[in-house]
C-alpha positions, 0 to 999 in steps of 0.5 A: 418033448416026450410022447403024449404031452399035451401042451396047454392042458390044465390038468383039472384033476390036479387042480381039484386036488390042490383045493382039497389040500388047501382045505386040509391045511385050513383044518390042520391049523384050526385043529392047532389053534382050537386045541383039537389036534385030531382035526386033520392031524397030518394036514401039514403034509399038504404043503409038501403036496403043493411043492410036488404039484408046483414042480409038475405044473411049472415043468408043464408050463415052462419046461420047453417054453422060449421065455427069459428068466425075468419074464418067467419071474414076472409071470410068477409074481403076477400070479402070487403077489397080489394075494401076498400083498393083501394078506400082509396089509390085512395082517398088519391091520390085525396085528397093529398094537400087538407087536413092535416093528409093524412097518418093517414087518409089512415092508418085508412081507410086501417084498416077500423077504423072510425075517431071517437075520432080524435078531430082536425076538425069539429065533423060533418066531415065524418068518412072516409074522403078518401071515405065517403060512407065507413061508411056503409061498416064499420058498415056492418062489425061490424054488421057481427062480432056481429051477428055471435056469436049470429046467433043461437039466438031464435026467441024470442030474435031476435024479442026483438032485432028488437023491441028495435032497432026499437023503438030507430030508431023511436025516432031518425027518428022523432027527426032528420026528417028521418033516413038519418044520421050516416055517420059523427063523430057526429052521428056515434052512430045513424048509429049503430042503423040504421044498427042493425034494418034493419039487424035484419029484414033481418035475420028475413026474412030468418027465415020466408021465408021458410014458405012463398009460394008466391013470385013476379017477379024481374021486379015488385020488381025493380019497387017498389024499384026504386019508393021508392028511386026516391020519391020526397022530402016529408013533412013527411020524417020521417014516409016515411023512417020508413015505407020503412025500416020496411015494404017495404024493408023486403017485397021486400026481402021476395018476392024476391026468384023467380030467373029469367031465361034467359036474366033477370037472366043474367042481375041480375047476372051482376047487383049483381056483380057490386053493391059493386064496384059501391058503394065502388068506386063511390065517388072517381071516381066522384072526378077524373072525376070532376077534369078532367072536370075542367082541360079541362075548364069545368064549373058548372055541365051540364047535359051532363057531369053528364050523361056521368059521370054516364056511366063512373062510371059504367064502372070504377066499372066494370073494377075495379071488373074484373081487380082488385077485383076478381083477388085479392080476388081469391089470398087471398082465395088461401092464406087463404086455404094454411094457413089453410092447413099448420096449420092443418098439423102442428097440426097433426105433433104435435100430432104424435110427 
């Protein structure tokens, strides 16, 4: 392990930035859903920032850890599956009566299986109809599963992965006018490339960071990230997206090792905690709020309603985190430890007998 690596660190500054990126995704989607395209116009790039962070964090947590692939995947599923399950069940309740095949969609969603080969509707439909943003959660799990066996690859091979996936992504970006793709059945393969490139960059950042002696305060990195996501629509979107994904986001990750103290540190911890439930649940929470607004006679998408929706979605994500996600994950971890202990006991008993 390189110089300066601190095993067990939380990297609270990066946690805080993850929460800010999740808010960026929320505002970007609200802009699309309420016909306000100027609202966080490049918020979709937050997904690429998430992928870069995942490569960094997984390399930090598991890069040299002595753990089997099944144990690693069990840990990953314990982390992400409870909220995926909640979002799919809630999405099924919201969409029931509005689409066919709801049971099949629910089962595939609970198994985190994208609807790639189902040919009963438009090929540009979401991979996860009951919670469209789940496409990136599936791809992050896929990247994790593929990364773990390769986590000790030499730097030369890592550079090769970055160069090849980056070259393909450049062609995609200029061919499609940006990287805002990969979430539907027609372009899911593009999503794989969109995931691999920033994930590999984040992995490389972890290998580089011990040799980097400079950092930046979290407030400055937050301003840069917010400015990137809030940039108005541009004529050169492809170039802008590629610069953000290939240069700006890795630099933010590299410079984000100064853990803030006091209130800023506490704010970063809260931001990091709420980031995943906010991302996983914001679509279904919006749908529930919109239906309630319509039931009360609301028309259109007035600014007051949108602002209130942001507050209520944040509150709903926090409640889901505290009352559901954290308790369920604790229970699943306990059950996993009991299962491992029982398996170890059975192996010992078999050897004795």
